[in-house]
C-alpha positions, 0 to 999 in steps of 0.5 A: 288856202285855209286862213292863218287862224285855222291853220294855226289850230290844225297844226298846233302852232303860233298864228304868227309863225303861220302868217310868216310862212304864208307870207314867204309862200306869197313872196315865192309866187306860190300863193296870191293874196285874195284881198282883205278878209279873203283867203289866199289862192294857190298858184301852181308853178309853170313847171307843169306841177299838178295837184297830188294824186291821192291813194284813197282807201274806202272802208266798209264792213261788208260787200253783201246784198245791200246798196253799194256805191263802189263803182260811182265812188271809184269813178268820182275819185278817178275823175279827180285824178285819184286812185281808189281801193276798197278795203273790207274789215275781215271781222264782225262788228261785235269783234271790233278791237283797235289792234285789228283796225291798226293792222287794217290800216298798216296792211292798206297804206293810204293818203286818206280814208273814206269810211262807208256805212261803218259804226260810230266806234270806227268813226271815232277811232279814225278821227284820232288818226293823222290821215284825212277822213271822210264819213260816207253815211254813219253817225258822224255828228260831233266828230272832227271829220268830213262827211256826208249823209242824207238827213232822213229824220224829217222824212221819217217823222212825216212817215210816222205821223202819216201812219199814226194818223191812220191808226197805227200804234204797233210800229216797228223799226228794223235796221241793221246792226251798225245802227243799233249800237249805243249811243243811238244816232239821230234817226233811231232816236227820233223814231223813239221820241216820236212814238213817245210823243204820241203816247206809244210805249217804246221797247225791244218790240219797236226796236228789235235786236236781231242777228244781222243775217238772212236767217236772223231776220226771218227769226225776228219776223216770225217772233214779231208776228207770232203774238201781237203782229206789228201793223207797220214796219219801217225797214232799212235798205231796199234789199232788206225790204224785199226780204221782209216783203217776200217772207211776209207774203209766204205767211200770207201777209200782204201790204197794205192789207195786213201790214204797212211797209216803208223803206228807209231808202229808195231804189230804181226798181221801186218805179216798176213795182205795184203797189208802189213802195212807200219810201224815204227818197234822196239824191245819191249824187248830191251826197257822193259828189262831196267825196270828190270835192273833198279829195280835190281840196286834199290834193291842194293841201286843204283838209276841211272837216265840213259835214253835209246832210241834205234832207230826204223826203217821204214818198207815200206809196201803195204799201201804206194803208189804214191799220188792220 
């Protein structure tokens, strides 16, 4: 059971009132003292009661070709005895309005929400609501919600320093629209900071704004390689990496002979490819398991707001070479 002071803060009531309530529950046998400085434990009655079954809605912007973890999330929640439903926002990121989010929550009643790869704006909106929230990926730092995401920053810096050490100066970061919204998250901020630390000017060239569609990506690439082609691309998500690699190959541009390529994520298919793909590696189970433990605590009445950021590592593959 959460402690007296924490419950008082979350409920906005006097700590003495909370302590009196906890003592009553302890007297009724629903709580058991853990000893000095330790939390009380929750004791289920012998009437066969079990922790509550939660309706968990998993919200995401799209169901496109990107890597999704829907099946694993459903299985993790089902193993904990909860019901998962998937909700897709029926409008584009640039059309986001609070009224539309309100209608989405009304049309999809849930006890708790998992927000998968949504924008900072959506996370902020849900952070103000009474339902418990878990942010899976996204710019959640500083918000009073639980969450988990790999910390790509150390691996990104390792990749950039390797590229710079072998002569790369025209380095471009290609990320999806939800990562280009302001204020930028730690990953994109670290990219700009590292370039500036190495006296490399930053601007729209290094961090292009492109229409988040297949055609928009191709137009962006044609523009980048039209005059001063990048010598290195750092690319968000494996499906985007494959699209970039194929489009460049049609122009006769190969990695690493003409351009170095790094994928921000990892994918099982990478082990089958030659040359091997340079990427930032992390363990999805290490992140997804946090959703299950969060739901189990919710079912016992504990709405924790801890955030987990396990570190990714840079794996130097065969798509990196000296600047041409």
